[in-house]
C-alpha positions in Angstrom: 304.5 -38.1 243.8 304.5 -39.6 240.0 306.2 -42.2 238.5 306.4 -43.6 234.9 306.3 -46.7 233.6 305.9 -48.0 230.0 306.8 -45.0 228.3 309.2 -44.0 231.2 308.0 -40.6 232.0 307.4 -39.4 235.6 305.9 -36.2 234.8 305.0 -34.7 231.1 304.1 -31.5 230.2 303.4 -30.5 226.5 302.4 -27.0 226.0 301.5 -25.9 229.7 303.3 -23.8 231.9 302.5 -25.1 235.7 304.2 -24.2 238.5 305.5 -27.6 240.0 306.4 -27.2 243.8 307.6 -30.2 246.2 306.8 -32.5 243.6 308.8 -36.2 243.3 309.0 -37.3 239.6 310.9 -41.0 239.3 311.0 -42.8 236.3 311.5 -46.6 236.4 314.4 -48.0 234.2 315.2 -45.5 231.4 313.6 -42.4 231.2 312.6 -39.1 232.3 311.6 -37.8 235.6 310.3 -34.4 233.9 309.6 -34.1 230.3 309.1 -30.6 228.7 307.8 -29.9 225.2 307.1 -26.4 224.0 306.2 -25.7 227.9 307.6 -23.1 230.3 307.2 -24.7 233.8 308.5 -23.4 237.1 309.9 -26.2 239.2 311.1 -25.6 243.1 311.9 -27.9 246.0 311.4 -31.0 244.0 313.0 -34.4 243.5 313.3 -35.2 239.9 314.8 -38.8 239.0 315.5 -41.1 236.2 318.0 -41.6 233.4 317.7 -38.0 232.7 316.2 -36.4 235.6 314.9 -33.6 233.2 314.4 -32.8 229.6 313.5 -29.7 227.6 312.8 -30.1 223.8 311.2 -27.9 221.2 311.5 -24.7 223.0 310.2 -23.3 226.0 311.6 -21.3 229.0 312.0 -24.0 232.1 313.3 -22.6 235.5 314.3 -24.7 238.1 315.3 -23.9 241.8 316.4 -25.8 245.3 315.7 -28.9 243.3 317.7 -32.4 243.8 318.3 -33.5 240.1 319.5 -37.3 239.7 320.3 -38.2 236.3 321.1 -35.8 233.2 320.1 -32.8 232.6 319.1 -32.5 228.7 318.3 -29.2 226.5 317.5 -29.5 223.3 315.9 -26.3 222.3 314.5 -23.7 224.7 316.2 -22.0 227.8 317.0 -23.5 231.1 317.6 -21.2 234.4 319.0 -22.9 237.4 319.3 -21.7 240.9 320.7 -24.0 244.0 319.8 -27.4 242.3 321.8 -30.4 244.0 322.5 -34.2 243.0 322.0 -37.2 245.2 325.4 -36.4 247.1 324.7 -32.9 247.7 327.1 -31.9 244.8 325.7 -28.7 243.0 324.4 -29.4 239.5 324.5 -26.8 237.0 322.6 -25.9 233.9 323.9 -27.4 230.5 
């Protein structure tokens, strides 16, 4: 479990391409659960929450499957592939 304070980011990926499974990433206050810049991570079966549950900036190819997304999903540039994601009310969340 990761929680952000100060810069308000639960997990920050800059340049790497990790596989994240069963991760809980929460940003306190206004912020981002998982922030990705120039990275291509794969996120599975996790819970991401914050003002923005997920951000993809400056390129990359992000894949997210079977994950709870609580908060907005932002894609500035890059590719986001989603499958089976849902919000806190179990409603489907689609890729922007």
